[in-house]
C-alpha positions in Angstrom: -68.2 54.8 6.4 -67.4 57.3 9.0 -64.5 56.9 11.4 -65.3 56.4 15.1 -65.0 59.6 17.1 -64.3 57.9 20.5 -61.6 55.3 20.0 -58.5 55.4 22.2 -55.0 54.4 21.2 -55.1 51.3 23.3 -58.4 50.1 21.6 -56.9 50.7 18.2 -53.8 48.7 19.1 -56.1 45.8 20.1 -58.1 46.0 16.9 -54.9 46.0 14.7 -53.9 42.6 16.3 -56.2 41.2 13.5 -53.6 42.2 11.1 -50.7 40.8 12.9 -49.7 44.0 14.8 -48.5 43.6 18.3 -47.2 46.1 20.9 -43.4 46.1 20.9 -42.9 49.0 23.4 -44.6 52.0 24.9 -42.7 55.2 25.7 -44.6 57.9 27.4 -47.8 58.5 25.7 -47.0 56.6 22.5 -47.4 52.8 21.6 -45.1 51.2 19.1 -46.7 48.3 17.1 -44.9 46.0 14.7 -46.1 43.4 12.3 -44.4 40.8 10.1 -47.4 40.4 7.8 -46.4 41.5 4.3 -42.9 42.3 5.5 -41.9 44.1 8.7 -43.8 47.3 9.5 -43.6 49.6 12.5 -46.3 51.9 13.5 -46.4 54.5 16.3 -49.9 55.5 17.7 -50.7 58.0 20.5 -52.0 56.3 23.8 -54.6 59.0 24.2 -58.1 58.4 25.6 -59.6 59.7 22.3 -57.8 59.8 19.0 -58.4 62.7 16.7 -60.1 61.9 13.4 -57.2 63.1 11.3 -54.8 61.1 13.3 -56.9 57.9 13.0 -57.2 58.4 9.3 -53.5 58.9 8.8 -52.8 55.7 10.8 -55.4 53.7 8.8 -54.0 55.1 5.5 -50.4 53.9 6.5 -51.7 50.4 7.4 -53.8 50.2 4.2 -50.7 51.1 2.2 -48.5 48.5 3.9 -51.1 45.8 3.5 -51.8 46.9 -0.1 -55.5 47.2 0.6 -58.2 49.9 0.2 -58.5 52.1 3.2 -62.4 52.0 3.1 -62.2 48.2 3.1 -60.0 48.3 6.1 -62.4 50.6 7.9 -65.4 48.4 7.1 -63.6 45.4 8.4 -62.6 47.0 11.7 -66.0 48.8 12.4 -68.5 47.6 9.9 
């Protein structure tokens, strides 16, 4: 499945709440998310109006690794 080309950092932060991520702080143009699911994990995403595909892919890879899940399954759950 292809990654969306028009998702913003704020929209991604909202979607990631399904996996226990919540905004812990925002400094400038970056949003810091934290989850306690599967152990504490911190994630920083840009608060841009449209995330680059490579940036989105790297963020999703990091989340999939933390949750010990397949990245393609994660993508399907979020946008399938």
